C-alpha positions in Angstrom: -20.5 -6.5 -6.8 -17.6 -5.1 -4.9 -15.4 -2.5 -6.6 -11.7 -2.1 -6.0 -9.6 1.0 -6.3 -5.9 1.0 -7.2 -3.4 3.6 -6.2 -0.4 3.7 -8.5 3.2 4.5 -7.4 6.7 4.6 -8.9 8.6 1.4 -9.6 5.5 -0.5 -10.8 4.0 -0.6 -7.3 0.2 -0.5 -6.9 -1.9 -0.7 -3.8 -5.5 -1.9 -4.2 -8.2 -1.0 -1.7 -11.3 -3.3 -1.5 -13.5 -0.4 -0.3 -13.5 -1.8 3.3 -10.4 -2.4 5.4 -8.1 -4.6 3.2 -5.3 -3.3 1.0 -3.3 -5.6 -1.3 0.1 -4.5 -2.5 1.3 -5.4 -6.0 4.8 -5.1 -7.5 5.1 -5.8 -11.2 1.5 -7.2 -11.2 2.3 -9.7 -8.5 0.5 -9.6 -5.1 3.4 -9.2 -2.7 1.9 -8.0 0.6 -1.3 -6.8 2.3 -2.4 -4.7 5.2 -5.6 -3.6 6.9 -6.9 -0.2 8.0 -10.3 -0.2 9.6 -10.5 3.6 9.8 -10.9 4.1 6.0 -14.4 5.1 5.0 -13.6 7.3 1.9 -11.3 7.1 -1.1 -9.3 10.0 0.3 -8.7 8.2 3.6 -7.7 5.1 1.7 -5.2 7.0 -0.4 -3.7 8.6 2.7 -3.5 5.2 4.4 -1.8 3.6 1.3 0.6 6.5 1.0 1.6 6.3 4.7 2.0 2.5 4.6 4.2 2.6 1.6 6.2 5.5 3.0 6.8 3.4 6.2 7.9 0.4 4.2 10.3 2.4 2.1 11.8 4.0 5.2 12.2 0.6 6.9 13.9 -0.7 3.7 16.3 2.2 3.7 17.2 1.5 7.4 17.8 -2.2 6.7 20.0 -1.3 3.7 22.0 1.2 5.8 22.5 -1.4 8.6 23.9 -3.9 6.1 26.5 -1.5 4.8 
């Protein structure tokens, strides 16, 4: 049986790692996105990947919002 690990963030965002390469992103309990990182072999690497991915997404959102103002 495969185990999943969830990393929790502010604003009810969670990123679930399947222990392999796939990450599913949840907002308010709903699956809203996913990404892969084939370099993750440990929970620490997965946490770093999730943190980086979310940081990039938030930065992109900030830039989009700035462009629309």
